[in-house]
VMD Tcl script that builds the backbone (N, CA, C; Angstrom):
set m [mol new atoms 291]
animate dup $m
set s [atomselect $m all]
$s set {name element resname resid chain x y z} {
  {N N MET 1 A 0.808 -1.195 0.000}
  {CA C MET 1 A 0.000 0.000 0.000}
  {C C MET 1 A 0.856 1.265 0.000}
  {N N ALA 2 A 1.964 1.221 -0.677}
  {CA C ALA 2 A 2.821 2.402 -0.745}
  {C C ALA 2 A 2.095 3.553 -1.422}
  {N N ALA 3 A 1.133 3.237 -2.245}
  {CA C ALA 3 A 0.404 4.280 -2.963}
  {C C ALA 3 A -0.352 5.197 -2.002}
  {N N THR 4 A -0.762 4.666 -0.844}
  {CA C THR 4 A -1.473 5.483 0.134}
  {C C THR 4 A -0.594 6.616 0.624}
  {N N ASN 5 A 0.626 6.286 1.051}
  {CA C ASN 5 A 1.554 7.319 1.513}
  {C C ASN 5 A 1.934 8.258 0.381}
  {N N GLU 6 A 2.182 7.709 -0.790}
  {CA C GLU 6 A 2.591 8.539 -1.925}
  {C C GLU 6 A 1.497 9.531 -2.303}
  {N N LEU 7 A 0.261 9.086 -2.295}
  {CA C LEU 7 A -0.860 9.971 -2.613}
  {C C LEU 7 A -0.986 11.077 -1.569}
  {N N LEU 8 A -0.868 10.715 -0.300}
  {CA C LEU 8 A -0.932 11.698 0.779}
  {C C LEU 8 A 0.200 12.711 0.663}
  {N N ILE 9 A 1.400 12.235 0.410}
  {CA C ILE 9 A 2.564 13.113 0.278}
  {C C ILE 9 A 2.385 14.068 -0.895}
  {N N GLN 10 A 1.920 13.555 -2.036}
  {CA C GLN 10 A 1.715 14.405 -3.214}
  {C C GLN 10 A 0.699 15.515 -2.931}
  {N N LYS 11 A -0.419 15.154 -2.287}
  {CA C LYS 11 A -1.464 16.142 -2.003}
  {C C LYS 11 A -0.970 17.217 -1.041}
  {N N VAL 12 A -0.296 16.796 0.026}
  {CA C VAL 12 A 0.206 17.765 1.005}
  {C C VAL 12 A 1.240 18.674 0.364}
  {N N PHE 13 A 2.133 18.103 -0.441}
  {CA C PHE 13 A 3.179 18.909 -1.076}
  {C C PHE 13 A 2.576 19.925 -2.044}
  {N N GLN 14 A 1.584 19.521 -2.815}
  {CA C GLN 14 A 0.947 20.454 -3.749}
  {C C GLN 14 A 0.280 21.612 -3.007}
  {N N GLU 15 A -0.333 21.323 -1.864}
  {CA C GLU 15 A -0.955 22.389 -1.075}
  {C C GLU 15 A 0.100 23.300 -0.457}
  {N N MET 16 A 1.225 22.732 -0.048}
  {CA C MET 16 A 2.295 23.552 0.528}
  {C C MET 16 A 2.906 24.473 -0.521}
  {N N LEU 17 A 2.963 24.024 -1.761}
  {CA C LEU 17 A 3.518 24.855 -2.833}
  {C C LEU 17 A 2.697 26.121 -3.066}
  {N N LYS 18 A 1.399 26.059 -2.786}
  {CA C LYS 18 A 0.552 27.240 -2.955}
  {C C LYS 18 A 0.987 28.368 -2.028}
  {N N TYR 19 A 1.466 27.999 -0.839}
  {CA C TYR 19 A 1.821 28.995 0.164}
  {C C TYR 19 A 3.319 29.260 0.246}
  {N N LYS 20 A 4.102 28.339 -0.279}
  {CA C LYS 20 A 5.553 28.507 -0.268}
  {C C LYS 20 A 6.122 27.976 -1.580}
  {N N PRO 21 A 6.003 28.749 -2.665}
  {CA C PRO 21 A 6.472 28.287 -3.977}
  {C C PRO 21 A 7.974 28.020 -4.026}
  {N N SER 22 A 8.728 28.605 -3.105}
  {CA C SER 22 A 10.177 28.396 -3.103}
  {C C SER 22 A 10.551 26.944 -2.812}
  {N N MET 23 A 9.614 26.152 -2.292}
  {CA C MET 23 A 9.898 24.737 -2.038}
  {C C MET 23 A 10.175 23.991 -3.335}
  {N N GLN 24 A 9.613 24.456 -4.427}
  {CA C GLN 24 A 9.838 23.807 -5.721}
  {C C GLN 24 A 11.315 23.835 -6.078}
  {N N LYS 25 A 12.007 24.895 -5.689}
  {CA C LYS 25 A 13.429 25.027 -5.996}
  {C C LYS 25 A 14.284 24.059 -5.191}
  {N N MET 26 A 13.753 23.562 -4.073}
  {CA C MET 26 A 14.508 22.635 -3.233}
  {C C MET 26 A 14.629 21.254 -3.858}
  {N N LEU 27 A 13.758 20.971 -4.802}
  {CA C LEU 27 A 13.793 19.666 -5.454}
  {C C LEU 27 A 14.946 19.615 -6.440}
  {N N ILE 28 A 15.675 18.541 -6.392}
  {CA C ILE 28 A 16.777 18.356 -7.334}
  {C C ILE 28 A 16.212 17.676 -8.566}
  {N N ALA 29 A 16.192 18.385 -9.666}
  {CA C ALA 29 A 15.636 17.835 -10.907}
  {C C ALA 29 A 16.757 17.261 -11.759}
  {N N ASP 30 A 16.549 16.057 -12.229}
  {CA C ASP 30 A 17.500 15.446 -13.154}
  {C C ASP 30 A 17.175 15.920 -14.563}
  {N N ASP 31 A 18.209 16.272 -15.307}
  {CA C ASP 31 A 17.995 16.708 -16.684}
  {C C ASP 31 A 17.527 15.561 -17.571}
  {N N ASP 32 A 17.935 14.331 -17.235}
  {CA C ASP 32 A 17.554 13.174 -18.038}
  {C C ASP 32 A 16.101 12.770 -17.804}
  {N N GLU 33 A 15.589 13.114 -16.649}
  {CA C GLU 33 A 14.240 12.692 -16.291}
  {C C GLU 33 A 13.222 13.654 -16.891}
  {N N GLU 34 A 12.343 13.126 -17.707}
  {CA C GLU 34 A 11.359 13.964 -18.378}
  {C C GLU 34 A 10.051 14.052 -17.604}
  {N N GLU 35 A 9.803 13.086 -16.742}
  {CA C GLU 35 A 8.543 13.064 -16.010}
  {C C GLU 35 A 8.550 14.117 -14.909}
  {N N GLU 36 A 7.355 14.564 -14.563}
  {CA C GLU 36 A 7.216 15.543 -13.496}
  {C C GLU 36 A 7.094 14.879 -12.128}
  {N N THR 37 A 6.982 13.562 -12.087}
  {CA C THR 37 A 6.833 12.893 -10.807}
  {C C THR 37 A 8.153 12.923 -10.061}
  {N N LYS 38 A 8.078 13.275 -8.801}
  {CA C LYS 38 A 9.255 13.347 -7.950}
  {C C LYS 38 A 9.243 12.173 -6.989}
  {N N ASP 39 A 10.410 11.882 -6.440}
  {CA C ASP 39 A 10.542 10.796 -5.481}
  {C C ASP 39 A 9.721 11.130 -4.231}
  {N N PRO 40 A 8.762 10.288 -3.856}
  {CA C PRO 40 A 7.918 10.586 -2.691}
  {C C PRO 40 A 8.722 10.681 -1.395}
  {N N ARG 41 A 9.841 9.975 -1.316}
  {CA C ARG 41 A 10.664 10.064 -0.101}
  {C C ARG 41 A 11.260 11.458 0.038}
  {N N LEU 42 A 11.681 12.034 -1.084}
  {CA C LEU 42 A 12.236 13.385 -1.073}
  {C C LEU 42 A 11.153 14.409 -0.733}
  {N N LEU 43 A 9.986 14.246 -1.332}
  {CA C LEU 43 A 8.878 15.152 -1.034}
  {C C LEU 43 A 8.459 15.035 0.428}
  {N N GLY 44 A 8.393 13.808 0.927}
  {CA C GLY 44 A 8.034 13.589 2.327}
  {C C GLY 44 A 9.020 14.254 3.270}
  {N N ASP 45 A 10.305 14.160 2.946}
  {CA C ASP 45 A 11.325 14.795 3.773}
  {C C ASP 45 A 11.176 16.314 3.751}
  {N N LEU 46 A 10.891 16.884 2.589}
  {CA C LEU 46 A 10.669 18.335 2.501}
  {C C LEU 46 A 9.455 18.762 3.325}
  {N N ILE 47 A 8.410 17.969 3.270}
  {CA C ILE 47 A 7.208 18.272 4.050}
  {C C ILE 47 A 7.537 18.252 5.538}
  {N N ILE 48 A 8.205 17.200 5.972}
  {CA C ILE 48 A 8.538 17.045 7.388}
  {C C ILE 48 A 9.413 18.195 7.870}
  {N N ARG 49 A 10.405 18.584 7.076}
  {CA C ARG 49 A 11.313 19.660 7.480}
  {C C ARG 49 A 10.650 21.027 7.495}
  {N N ASN 50 A 9.549 21.203 6.779}
  {CA C ASN 50 A 8.897 22.505 6.722}
  {C C ASN 50 A 7.730 22.650 7.690}
  {N N PHE 51 A 7.454 21.626 8.455}
  {CA C PHE 51 A 6.475 21.731 9.527}
  {C C PHE 51 A 7.222 21.931 10.838}
  {N N PRO 52 A 6.565 22.508 11.847}
  {CA C PRO 52 A 7.213 22.597 13.164}
  {C C PRO 52 A 7.574 21.204 13.672}
  {N N TRP 53 A 8.624 21.136 14.478}
  {CA C TRP 53 A 9.177 19.850 14.897}
  {C C TRP 53 A 8.148 18.886 15.483}
  {N N PRO 54 A 7.279 19.304 16.441}
  {CA C PRO 54 A 6.328 18.328 17.009}
  {C C PRO 54 A 5.410 17.703 15.960}
  {N N ILE 55 A 5.024 18.479 14.971}
  {CA C ILE 55 A 4.154 17.959 13.913}
  {C C ILE 55 A 4.968 17.123 12.933}
  {N N GLY 56 A 6.180 17.562 12.628}
  {CA C GLY 56 A 7.054 16.830 11.714}
  {C C GLY 56 A 7.367 15.425 12.192}
  {N N VAL 57 A 7.556 15.275 13.508}
  {CA C VAL 57 A 7.835 13.947 14.073}
  {C C VAL 57 A 6.666 13.005 13.815}
  {N N GLU 58 A 5.463 13.494 14.045}
  {CA C GLU 58 A 4.279 12.651 13.826}
  {C C GLU 58 A 4.086 12.347 12.341}
  {N N LEU 59 A 4.376 13.316 11.483}
  {CA C LEU 59 A 4.282 13.059 10.044}
  {C C LEU 59 A 5.309 12.025 9.605}
  {N N ARG 60 A 6.512 12.093 10.169}
  {CA C ARG 60 A 7.539 11.100 9.833}
  {C C ARG 60 A 7.050 9.696 10.176}
  {N N ARG 61 A 6.423 9.564 11.328}
  {CA C ARG 61 A 5.868 8.257 11.722}
  {C C ARG 61 A 4.741 7.838 10.778}
  {N N LEU 62 A 3.917 8.805 10.384}
  {CA C LEU 62 A 2.800 8.497 9.486}
  {C C LEU 62 A 3.295 8.071 8.110}
  {N N PHE 63 A 4.374 8.693 7.627}
  {CA C PHE 63 A 4.919 8.371 6.312}
  {C C PHE 63 A 5.813 7.134 6.331}
  {N N SER 64 A 6.091 6.573 7.499}
  {CA C SER 64 A 7.040 5.458 7.586}
  {C C SER 64 A 6.473 4.190 6.948}
  {N N ALA 65 A 7.367 3.264 6.680}
  {CA C ALA 65 A 6.975 2.013 6.022}
  {C C ALA 65 A 6.062 1.170 6.902}
  {N N SER 66 A 6.181 1.306 8.219}
  {CA C SER 66 A 5.375 0.472 9.111}
  {C C SER 66 A 3.895 0.863 9.109}
  {N N THR 67 A 3.574 2.052 8.615}
  {CA C THR 67 A 2.165 2.476 8.591}
  {C C THR 67 A 1.612 2.567 7.175}
  {N N ARG 68 A 2.159 1.793 6.281}
  {CA C ARG 68 A 1.655 1.808 4.900}
  {C C ARG 68 A 0.355 1.037 4.749}
  {N N GLN 69 A 0.171 0.035 5.574}
  {CA C GLN 69 A -1.046 -0.762 5.491}
  {C C GLN 69 A -2.215 0.000 6.101}
  {N N LEU 70 A -3.372 -0.124 5.484}
  {CA C LEU 70 A -4.566 0.533 6.004}
  {C C LEU 70 A -5.141 -0.322 7.128}
  {N N ASP 71 A -4.641 -0.097 8.331}
  {CA C ASP 71 A -5.082 -0.877 9.479}
  {C C ASP 71 A -5.233 0.028 10.699}
  {N N ARG 72 A -5.458 -0.587 11.839}
  {CA C ARG 72 A -5.683 0.153 13.087}
  {C C ARG 72 A -4.458 0.979 13.483}
  {N N MET 73 A -3.264 0.458 13.236}
  {CA C MET 73 A -2.046 1.172 13.606}
  {C C MET 73 A -1.935 2.490 12.834}
  {N N ARG 74 A -2.261 2.465 11.564}
  {CA C ARG 74 A -2.217 3.690 10.757}
  {C C ARG 74 A -3.281 4.682 11.225}
  {N N LEU 75 A -4.459 4.189 11.518}
  {CA C LEU 75 A -5.521 5.054 12.017}
  {C C LEU 75 A -5.113 5.709 13.335}
  {N N ASP 76 A -4.499 4.930 14.230}
  {CA C ASP 76 A -4.006 5.485 15.491}
  {C C ASP 76 A -2.973 6.575 15.249}
  {N N GLN 77 A -2.080 6.369 14.287}
  {CA C GLN 77 A -1.060 7.374 13.994}
  {C C GLN 77 A -1.677 8.628 13.386}
  {N N ILE 78 A -2.696 8.461 12.567}
  {CA C ILE 78 A -3.401 9.631 12.019}
  {C C ILE 78 A -4.003 10.446 13.157}
  {N N PHE 79 A -4.629 9.755 14.117}
  {CA C PHE 79 A -5.213 10.462 15.259}
  {C C PHE 79 A -4.143 11.133 16.114}
  {N N LYS 80 A -2.991 10.479 16.287}
  {CA C LYS 80 A -1.895 11.093 17.046}
  {C C LYS 80 A -1.391 12.348 16.344}
  {N N THR 81 A -1.307 12.292 15.023}
  {CA C THR 81 A -0.854 13.454 14.254}
  {C C THR 81 A -1.849 14.602 14.390}
  {N N ILE 82 A -3.125 14.299 14.297}
  {CA C ILE 82 A -4.154 15.328 14.460}
  {C C ILE 82 A -4.104 15.905 15.870}
  {N N GLU 83 A -3.981 15.033 16.862}
  {CA C GLU 83 A -3.937 15.489 18.253}
  {C C GLU 83 A -2.739 16.403 18.504}
  {N N ARG 84 A -1.570 16.014 18.017}
  {CA C ARG 84 A -0.358 16.822 18.205}
  {C C ARG 84 A -0.494 18.166 17.480}
  {N N THR 85 A -1.096 18.151 16.308}
  {CA C THR 85 A -1.304 19.396 15.566}
  {C C THR 85 A -2.247 20.323 16.323}
  {N N MET 86 A -3.325 19.771 16.852}
  {CA C MET 86 A -4.272 20.585 17.620}
  {C C MET 86 A -3.630 21.132 18.891}
  {N N GLN 87 A -2.805 20.336 19.566}
  {CA C GLN 87 A -2.102 20.814 20.752}
  {C C GLN 87 A -1.174 21.967 20.395}
  {N N PHE 88 A -0.465 21.830 19.296}
  {CA C PHE 88 A 0.473 22.864 18.871}
  {C C PHE 88 A -0.261 24.157 18.520}
  {N N ILE 89 A -1.338 24.041 17.764}
  {CA C ILE 89 A -2.118 25.224 17.390}
  {C C ILE 89 A -2.735 25.871 18.629}
  {N N SER 90 A -3.223 25.049 19.555}
  {CA C SER 90 A -3.792 25.587 20.796}
  {C C SER 90 A -2.741 26.341 21.592}
  {N N PHE 91 A -1.548 25.786 21.681}
  {CA C PHE 91 A -0.460 26.457 22.384}
  {C C PHE 91 A -0.141 27.798 21.728}
  {N N LEU 92 A -0.095 27.822 20.409}
  {CA C LEU 92 A 0.173 29.080 19.708}
  {C C LEU 92 A -0.917 30.111 19.971}
  {N N MET 93 A -2.154 29.669 19.960}
  {CA C MET 93 A -3.259 30.598 20.187}
  {C C MET 93 A -3.239 31.143 21.613}
  {N N ILE 94 A -2.961 30.290 22.584}
  {CA C ILE 94 A -2.897 30.733 23.979}
  {C C ILE 94 A -1.737 31.697 24.180}
  {N N SER 95 A -0.626 31.435 23.523}
  {CA C SER 95 A 0.538 32.310 23.694}
  {C C SER 95 A 0.317 33.690 23.083}
  {N N GLN 96 A -0.665 33.824 22.210}
  {CA C GLN 96 A -0.970 35.114 21.601}
  {C C GLN 96 A -1.857 35.988 22.488}
  {N N LEU 97 A -2.379 35.426 23.573}
  {CA C LEU 97 A -3.251 36.210 24.474}
  {C C LEU 97 A -2.468 37.224 25.254}
}
mol reanalyze $m
mol bondsrecalc $m
mol representation Tube
mol addrep $m
């Protein structure tokens, strides 16, 4: 089920490009390669590095090979990622008071 992670990575990266187009320049393009598809591992690493550390750690776990199967473990990791993101956003909002 590698396609699950690859699809998720592609969607997140495309949305990130809307807000930070300079990320496109971070990709190393081969002159011989004519396709526009990029290595999902490279895109995943760029995504992880451009999120705050607490969220990036959870995304790294979500993108890992152990959570490629659509099972309870992956669902738990999705919930952990959402929970950590909400905690981080809540902390930011409280600190703005």
